[in-house]
C-alpha positions in Angstrom: 96.4 -39.1 45.4 94.5 -39.3 42.4 92.4 -41.8 43.8 91.5 -39.6 46.9 90.8 -36.8 44.6 88.6 -39.2 42.5 86.6 -40.4 45.6 86.1 -36.6 46.9 84.6 -35.4 43.3 82.1 -38.5 43.2 81.1 -37.8 46.7 80.4 -33.9 46.1 78.6 -35.0 42.4 76.3 -37.4 44.4 75.8 -34.5 47.2 74.7 -32.0 44.4 72.2 -34.4 42.6 70.6 -35.3 46.1 70.2 -31.5 46.8 68.8 -30.6 43.7 66.1 -33.4 44.0 64.9 -32.6 47.4 64.8 -28.7 46.6 63.1 -29.0 43.4 59.5 -27.8 43.7 56.7 -30.2 43.3 53.7 -29.9 40.8 50.9 -30.2 43.3 50.0 -28.0 46.8 50.8 -30.3 49.7 49.1 -28.2 52.2 46.0 -29.3 53.9 43.5 -27.4 51.9 43.0 -27.0 48.1 45.3 -23.9 46.5 44.2 -20.4 46.8 42.1 -19.2 43.9 41.7 -22.8 42.3 38.9 -24.5 41.0 37.9 -26.0 44.2 38.6 -22.5 45.8 37.5 -19.9 43.4 38.1 -16.2 44.4 35.4 -14.6 46.2 32.7 -13.2 43.6 32.4 -9.2 43.4 28.8 -8.8 44.7 27.2 -5.8 43.4 26.0 -3.1 45.7 22.3 -2.6 46.2 21.2 -0.1 44.1 20.7 3.4 45.6 16.7 4.4 46.1 15.6 7.1 43.5 15.3 10.4 45.1 12.0 11.5 46.0 9.8 13.3 42.9 9.3 16.8 44.1 6.6 17.1 41.3 4.7 14.1 42.4 1.8 16.2 43.2 1.3 16.7 39.7 0.4 13.3 38.6 -3.1 13.0 39.3 -5.7 11.5 37.1 -9.6 12.5 37.2 -12.4 11.1 35.3 -13.1 13.3 32.0 -16.7 15.0 31.7 -18.7 14.5 28.5 -17.7 16.6 26.0 -15.5 18.6 28.4 -11.9 19.1 27.0 -8.7 20.4 28.3 -8.3 24.3 28.7 -5.4 26.1 27.1 -3.5 28.7 29.0 -5.2 31.5 27.1 -8.7 30.0 28.5 -7.4 29.6 31.9 -6.4 33.5 31.9 -9.5 34.7 30.3 -11.7 32.9 33.1 -9.8 33.9 35.8 -10.7 37.4 34.9 -14.0 36.8 36.5 -12.4 35.6 39.8 -10.2 37.1 42.6 -6.8 36.1 42.0 -5.5 33.0 43.6 -2.7 33.0 46.0 0.5 33.4 44.2 2.2 29.8 45.8 -0.6 27.8 44.4 0.4 25.5 41.4 -1.6 25.0 38.9 -2.2 21.3 37.8 -4.7 20.5 35.2 -7.6 22.3 33.8 -11.0 21.3 31.8 -13.8 23.4 29.8 -16.9 22.7 28.3 -16.2 24.7 25.2 -12.6 24.8 23.5 -11.1 28.3 23.8 -10.3 30.4 20.8 -6.9 30.2 19.8 -4.4 33.4 21.0 -4.5 34.7 17.7 -8.4 34.9 17.2 -9.8 38.2 17.7 -12.0 39.9 20.5 -15.3 38.8 19.1 -14.8 35.1 19.4 -13.6 35.2 22.9 -16.8 37.3 23.7 -18.7 35.0 22.2 -17.0 32.0 24.0 -17.1 33.5 27.5 -21.2 33.4 27.2 -20.8 29.5 26.9 -17.9 28.8 29.0 -17.6 26.8 32.2 -14.5 25.6 33.4 -12.6 24.2 36.2 -9.1 24.8 37.4 -7.0 22.0 39.7 -4.3 23.9 41.9 -2.0 22.2 44.5 -2.7 24.6 47.4 0.1 23.3 49.6 1.6 20.0 51.2 -0.4 20.9 54.6 -3.3 18.5 54.4 -6.2 20.6 55.4 -9.5 19.5 56.3 -11.4 20.2 53.2 -14.5 22.2 54.9 -11.7 24.1 56.4 -10.2 25.0 53.3 -13.2 25.8 51.7 -14.3 28.3 54.4 -10.8 29.8 54.3 -10.0 30.0 50.6 -13.5 30.7 49.0 -13.8 34.2 50.2 -10.3 35.0 48.7 -11.3 33.6 45.6 -14.9 34.8 45.0 -17.5 37.5 46.2 -19.8 35.7 49.1 -19.8 33.8 52.2 -19.0 30.1 51.7 -21.7 27.6 52.6 -19.7 24.3 52.6 -21.3 20.9 51.6 -19.2 17.8 52.1 -19.1 14.4 50.2 -16.2 12.1 51.4 -13.1 13.8 51.2 -14.2 16.7 49.3 -16.1 19.9 50.1 -17.5 22.7 48.1 -19.3 25.9 48.0 -21.3 27.7 45.5 -19.8 31.6 45.2 -20.7 34.7 43.6 -24.3 34.3 42.6 -23.7 30.9 41.0 -20.3 32.1 38.9 -17.6 30.2 40.9 -17.6 27.1 42.6 -14.9 26.5 45.0 -14.0 22.8 45.9 -11.3 21.4 48.2 -9.9 17.8 49.0 -6.6 16.5 50.4 -4.5 13.4 49.7 -0.8 12.1 50.5 0.6 15.1 48.8 -1.2 17.8 50.7 -4.1 20.1 49.9 -5.6 20.7 46.3 -8.5 23.3 45.4 -10.8 23.3 42.3 -11.9 26.7 41.2 -14.9 26.4 39.1 -15.7 29.4 36.7 -19.3 29.4 35.3 -20.3 32.2 32.6 -22.9 30.0 30.7 -26.6 30.4 31.9 -27.0 26.6 32.9 -25.1 27.2 36.3 -26.4 24.1 38.1 -25.7 21.6 35.4 -22.2 22.9 35.0 -22.1 23.0 39.1 -22.7 19.2 39.3 -20.1 18.5 36.4 -17.2 20.4 38.1 -18.2 18.6 41.4 -18.4 15.2 40.2 -14.7 15.9 38.4 -13.2 17.0 41.5 -14.5 14.0 43.3 -12.8 11.6 41.0 -9.5 13.2 40.9 -6.8 10.7 42.3 -3.3 10.5 42.8 
């Protein structure tokens, strides 16, 4: 009996050793390909998404450039208000873009005497954005000029610009268009040297680009 028990114990011991060896995990992947997320098969890279395009700038029409007029400077808000007393009121939906003047306007705190002297010398031009519709410049002058000054417009054209001298030479109305819409230049000339200022205002209007 003891001998039989010893033989059974020995057999069970050998079976246990063999089973452990067969079931032990190996140190390498025995599949057909490299292990997932190994050096030979790295995880997929996270590709950055395409950047969102910037939203359209609703104020892009403001970004214009123009050739400077020799000796002219930027026209202040107070100066624009003073010059506009000599014209009809521009349409309420027009937007001011920029303005220039041959003589710097007095400051807001300077007296009536300074302003009176300035108006006898002043010639200025205000650029307006009239709307997104791209109007024919000649048609725009014929349409807008009577709303801005006294007289009947006789439009002249040069390239993409049309203009007319109004109100006995005191006002010049010019119009042009670009990809943003229609623009109007309102020139007010209070100086007696009308003709030279007319040429400067038209030349400035011609030079305005996006």
